[in-house]
N, C-alpha and C positions, 0 to 999 in steps of 0.2 A: 521581672521588671526589665524593660528595654534599656539597653546601654545608652548612656547619654552621648550624643554625637559631639565630636570635636571640630573646631574650625581649623583648616589647614592653610598654611602659607607655603607655596612651592615655587622657589625661584628656578626658572628654566633657562635663564641667561642673564648676563650682566654682573655676575659675581666672579671674582678672581680674573676679571678681564674688563676692558673698556669697550663696550659694544654689546650687541645681541640682547638688549634689555627686554625681559619678559618675565612676568610673575603671575602665577595662578593662585587665586584665592578660592578655596573649596569649602562648601558646607553641605552635608547631606548629598542630595542628587543635583547640586548646582555648582558651576564653576564660572567665575568671571576672571577676565585677564586684564592686567595692566601692561600696556605697551606690547609691541611685537616688532623688535628691531632686527638689525643685521650688523655684521662687521666686515671689514675688508680683510683679505687673506694675509697671513704672515709670509715672510720670505721663504719659509719651508713648505709653502703650498704652491708650487709652480703651476701656472696655467689656470688657477682658480680665480673666478670673477668676484665672488662674494661668499660669505659664510652666514648661514641661518641656523635657527634653533631646531633641535630634534624635538618634534611635537608628537612623538609616538604615544606618550601617556595621554595627551589630549585626544588623539585619534581613537584610542582605545575607549575613551569615555566621551565621545563626541556628543552624545545626547545630553550630557550634563552642561556643556559649554553654552552660556547664555549671551555673552556680550564681551566686546573689547573696549576698554577705556584708555584713551591716549593722553599722555601728559604734555607732549609737544611734538613739533614736526621735524625733528632731526632724524637722519637715516638710522641711527643706532636705536631709535625708538619706533619708527614706522616702516623701515626698509624691508622687513620680512612679511608685511601684510599681504602682498599679492600671492606669495607662495602659500601662506597660511589659509587665506580665504578660498583658494582653489580646492582645498581639502575640507575645510570646516567653515561654512558660510554663516556668519552670525552678524548681528548689528554692530556697528562701530560708532563710538561717541568721541568727540573731540571739539576743541574750540575752532573758531571760523578759519583761521589760517591753517591750522593743522589739517582740518578736513579738506580744505582747498588743495593742499599738497598731496593728500591721500587720493583725492579725485584724479589729479593729474597722473599719479602713479598707476592707479587702477585702469585708467583709460589706455595707457601704454600696454597693459596686459589684457585688454579686452574684457575687463571684469566690472566696469563701472555700472552697467545696467543690471548686474546680478546681485549687487551688495547694497544693503541699507546703511547709508551714512547719516549720522545725526550731528548737526552743528549746535553747540551749546555755548553759553557764556559763563564766566566766573560767577558763582553764586547759585547756579542752577543745580537742582538735585534730581537725579534720575533714580526712580524706583524700579529696580529689576524684579524684585519679588519680596516676599515676607522676610527673606534671608539677607538681602543686600539692598542698600541704598547708597548711591555714590554722589558726593558733592564736589564740584569743581571749585578750587580756591586759587585766586590770582597769585602768581609768583613772577619773579624777574629771572631772565636767562638770556642767552645770546641769540634767541629767536623770539619773535613776538608771540603773544597769546599762549605762554606757557602756564601750566597749572599743576597744583598739587591735588591729590584726591583724598577726601575723607570718606572712608567706606564704613557705613553703619552695619554692624552684624548683631547677631543675637547676644554676643558676649561683650560688645563694646565697639569702640571706633578704632579702625585701622587707619593710620595716616601714612600715605605714600607721598613723599615730597617731590618726586620726579627730579629733574635737574633744576637747580635754583641757585640764586644769589640774592643778597639784600641790596638793592640799588635804590637809594633815596632820591636820586635825580634821573629816572629813566628817560629815554628819548621819546617814547610814545607811551601813553597810558599812565597808570599809577604804580606806586611801589608795591611790593609784595604785601598781601593782606595779613600783616602781623596781628591785627585786632582779632580776626577770625581764628587764627591759629591759637592765640591766647585764650579765646573763648572755649575752643575745643580742649585746651589744656585744663581749664577749670572744670569742664564737664567730665573730663577723664578720657585719656587716650590709652586704649588697651596696648597697642603696639605701634611704634614709629619705624618706618623704613626711610632712611635718609641718605642722600648723595654724599659719597666719601671721596670724590675725585681730588679735591684740593685740601684734604685734611693735613697735609704736610706743610702747607703755607700758613705762616703766622698772620695775624691781623684780619683785615677785611679785604674783599675783592674791590678793586677800584671801580668807580662808576663808568659806564659806557660813555658818558658825556665827556670824560677826560680825553678820550681818544679823538673826539670831534675837535676839541680845542687844539690838539697836537696837529691834526690835519690842516686846520686853518693857518697855523704858524708856518707849516711846511709849504703850503700852496701859495701863501702870500709873497714869499721871497723867491719863488721859483720861476725861471724863464724857460724851463724845459717842458717837454711833453711828460705828463705824469701818468704812470700805469700803476694801479693799486690791485693787488691780489688779496682776496679774502674769501671766507666761507660764503657760498651763495646764500645759505639759509640765514645769515646774520643781517636781517632786514634793517635793523637799526644802524649797523655799521655802514651799509650801502647808502642809507639815507644821509648819514653824516658826510660821507665822501661827496655826495651830490650837493649837499649844502655848502661845503667848502668850495666846490667847483663853481657854483652859482655866485658865491660871494666874490670870486676872482674872475668872473666873466669867462668861464671856460665851458665848452660843450662837453657832453658826456656820452661815450659809446660803451656798449656792454659786449664782452666777449666770453664765450663758453655757454654751452647749451643749458646747463643747470642754472647759471646766473640769469640768462635771458628769461627762462621759465619763471623763476621766482620773482624777478622784477615785474614781469607782466602780471602775475597773480597778485602781488602786493599792491600795485597801482590800482588794479581792478577792485580790490577789497578796501582800498583806502588806507592801507598800512604804510604806504609810501607816497609822498607828495612831491611831484617834480614840476616846476614851472614849464609852461608850454615853450617849445623851441629849444629846450636844454638837451633833451635826449636825441641823439642822432644815430643813424645806422652805421655800423662798423665799416660798411663799404664806402662811406663818404668822408672818412678821416683825412684823406689826402687833400681835401678842399680847404683844410685849416692849417694854420701855422702851429708848430709844437706848443707854444705858450698859450694856445687857445683850446687845448685838448686835455681831457682826462679819460683814460680807458679803465673800466672796472672789469676785472677778469677772475676766472677760476684758476686754481693751480697753486694755492698757498701751501699745499702739502707735498708739492713736487710730484704729483700724480703723472705717470708717463704720458698719458694722452691728453692732459689738460692744456688749456690755452697758454698759460704762462710757460710751461715746459716746452711747448712747441715754439713759442717765441724765442726762448733762450737758446734753442738748438737750430734757430733759423729755419724752422719747418712750418711756420704759420703762414697761411695763404694771404692774410690781409694785414698783418702787423709785422714790421721788421724793426727789431731793436737796434738803436744806434747810440753813439756817445751823447746824443742830445736828449736822452731819456732818463727820467728819474723813476725808479721802480720801488714801490713800497710794498713789503710783504706784511700785511696786517693780520697775522695769526702766529700762534706758537705751534711748532711741529708736534703732532700727536706722537706719543711714544712708539718708536719703530720707524717713523718717517724722517728722522733727523738727517740721515745720510742722503736721501733723495732731495730734501730741501737744500741741504748744503751743496749738492752737485749743481742744482739749478742756479743758486746764488753765484757759485764759482763761474758758471758759463756766462752769466750776465756781466760779471766783472771783466771777463776776458774780452767781451765785445766792447767794453769801455763805458758801459752805462753806470750811473750812480745808483746804488742800492741801499735802501734803508729797511732794516728789519728789527725785530724785538730787542736784539742785543745792543742796538745803536740808539733807539728812541722808543718812547712809550706809544707805539702804534698799534698795540693790542692789549686788551684786558680780558681776563677769563670770565666765562659765564657761570662758573661754579663757585660756591661759597667757600671761603677760607675758614681757618680754625675758629675765630671769634664768632662768625655767623653761625657755624655749626653748633657752637655752644649755646648761642642765643635760642636757636630752634629747640634744642634739647631742654633748655630751661623753661621756655614758654609752654611747651606741650606736655612736659612732665610725664612721659609714657611709662606704663608699668613694665612693658618689655621693649627692648631696643634691638633692631636688626639693621646694621650698617649695610648699605647696598651701593651699587654703581662704583666699582673700583677694583683694582688688583688686590691681592691678598693683604699686602702690607697696609694699604689704605683702610681696608676693613678692620684690621687689628688695631691700628692707631685710632680709628674712629671709636671703636669699642672702649679703648682706654680713656678717650675724651668723655665718653658717657659716664664712666666711673667717677671722673673728677666732678661731674655735674650732680652726682648722687644716685645714679642708676646702679643697683647692685650687679656685680659681675655675673651672678647666677641668673640674672634676668636679661642678660645680653647674649645674643646668638650670632656668632660669625659663621654664616652658612656657606656652603658651596652649591653650585648649580645642581639641581636634582634632589637636594636634601629636603625632607618634609618636616616642617615645624608644626606640631599640633598644639593648639592652645584653647583654653576657655577663659572664663573671667578670673580664675585663681592661679592657674599654672600653665607652663609651656615646656615642651620637650621635643627634641628631635626624635622622630619615630620611624625613620626609614628613608629610602631613596627611590626615585623614579628615573627613567632614562633622560639624560639631558646633555647630549654631546653636540658635536658640530655636524651640520649637513652642508656639504660643499656644492656650490652652484658653478657649473662650467658650461658656458653657452646656454643651450636649452636643456642641458642635463641637470637634474636636481637629485643629488644623492647617489649618482652612479659612479662617482669618483670616491674611492675609499682609501684606506691606508696602504693597500697593496699597490694600487695605481699610483699613489703619491710617491711611494718608495721607488717604483720603476722610473717615474719622472725625474726624481732626484738623481737616481743612478745614471740615467741618460744625460742629464744636465752636467753632472760632475765628470763622468768617465767616457761618454760617447757610446757608440754602437758598432759592432762588427756583425755583418750578416754573411753566413756561409751557405752558398747555394750549390747543391750537388744533385745530379741526375743518375739514377741507378737503372740497370736493365731489369725488367720484370722477370726475365727467364733465368739470368745467371746471378743476379744480385750484385754484379760488378759495376764499377763506375763507367758510365757511358758518356758523361759530360761533366766538366768541372773538376774539383770544386772551384767556384768563383768566390772571391772575397770582396765584399763591399764595406767600406768604412765610412761612417758618418759621425763627426764630432770627436773622433779618436785621433787619427793622423791623416794628413793629406797624402793620398795614395801615391801620387807621382813623386813625392819627396821621401817616401819610405818604401820603395819598391822591394828592397832586400827583406825587410820585416814582413811585408805582405806575402812575398814568395815563400818565406819559411812558414808562415801561418798556413798557406795553401798546402805545403808539404805535410805539416802536422795533421791537417784535416784529412788529407788523402791516406796517410798511414793509419789514422784512427778508423776510417771507414773500412779499409782493407783488413785490419785486424778483427773488426767486428764480424766481417763476412768469412773469415778464414774457417775452412772446414765445413761450412754449410752455405746454402744458397743465399739466405737472407736473415740477418739478425732482426729482432723486432725493432721498429723505428724509435720507440721511446728510449731503449737502451743505447741505440746508435746516437741519438741526439744528445743524451746526457754525456756519453763518452766524448763526443765532439766538443761540447761546452767545457767539460772539465779539462781536457787535454790542451785546448787552445787557451783557456784562461790561465792555466799553469805556465804555458810557454810565454804568453804575453807578459805576465807578471814578472817572470824571471828576467825578461829582456828590457822591460820598461818601468817596472814597479807601479803599473797601473792596471785597473780591473774594469775594462769596458764590458757592457752588456753583450753577450754572445747570443745570436739568434740563428740557429741552424734551420735551413729549409731543404727538405729532401723530397725529391719527386721521382716518379717511376715512369719508365717508357717501355 
């Protein structure tokens, strides 16, 4: 008798981290994917542009992968698509705004003509095969057109909530479809995967509309030029800034490439409505008095190359911050970005500008559900099995405990890590193994060619600098014919440390001569190691520092 196949849920990213969201759902010879995100590098990844998922498991089973379903258009859910689709080209399904943002991204990577993109609406059901049907369910989040996914399988319904909150007064469209979620709960949800980001916050997330009311208060009493930094993808927030500008007879200019792109796409699709004549080119801002202008910009996270950061450091070609500016930072720093945001705020204060940020006024609300909303979803859907997702480890553990309070048995709750394989059927679920699920680092055009050893060297160079020892040996005698020359980068300034460099040169010379003593030529590997060890030891004794030593030996 053939063994009964199990359904597998395999998170490849998004657990024990914020970012890189990607989940594989596998049954038999078919795999569908939920999201394909990226994350930004940590401080211990010098030179890295972004981080994507290790998809080696999917590459190994590429014939099984049938489609990707996207919950919404944030980078941590769609940013990895160009890299994935270059390797595994499958159809991509998402709501209108999500697909429009994906189109723009694929165009930049010259992939748009090669990939099948399908735009769907909330309520649409996509039949992948006899094994999978996927229904899009309307949710609220900090980007328009967000959706949860109800995945019908042979054993029951898997419900992936994506990123969500319960907003009863959304800016555009309707509130989250709690009715449909309740219906699914009555029909029976086999497993719930739910957003854990804000599980530490009590109560409910505030409505996005409350931020708009705050903007109107601030704009009404202000005679300065207003500059607002926010997430480019938060279409509702940008719309409210524009509404407040219109109500106070101000023109609006947009700064930052991603902000310009999203505003253009949103206007085209009808997600943003701007009266004619309100939007002006950033080049024309000098034609207006400060109290006639609002500038909406990127840089709410203190990103080094963002428009707001360049303004703060007087490095922006078109906007110069003065004491006649009011800057509103309408975002909360993502964990890890607190220092860079603080630095930008400090620079703005130094210039004399007035700065309003989350600590001073309610100019930001989260797009993620707080504790009471998470409890409501658990109570409505009544899942047999519960898998907290989208969060660092403490978030997942706290969400699991919340599930227990709602009545989900601890044995039916699974706090997974990336790469863990959860096997389940209609009756039971268990962790059955692991698949590769690490970080792939993107540096310029290189994908995956920077690994731990290269990162270690970069950190070493960044912390301690580099000393290059160049020596030329005679092919006939093996003796020094030129050098050794000592080149220092990032260690000491040579002209101010001549004595130290002279002694390093002497150590290098002695090391080479000792290696060659008694025979024409030592092998170069031994000579290089001797040079490195002797110079490192000498420098550490004299400076208590350990720069990278790079010996270069030539023969003439």
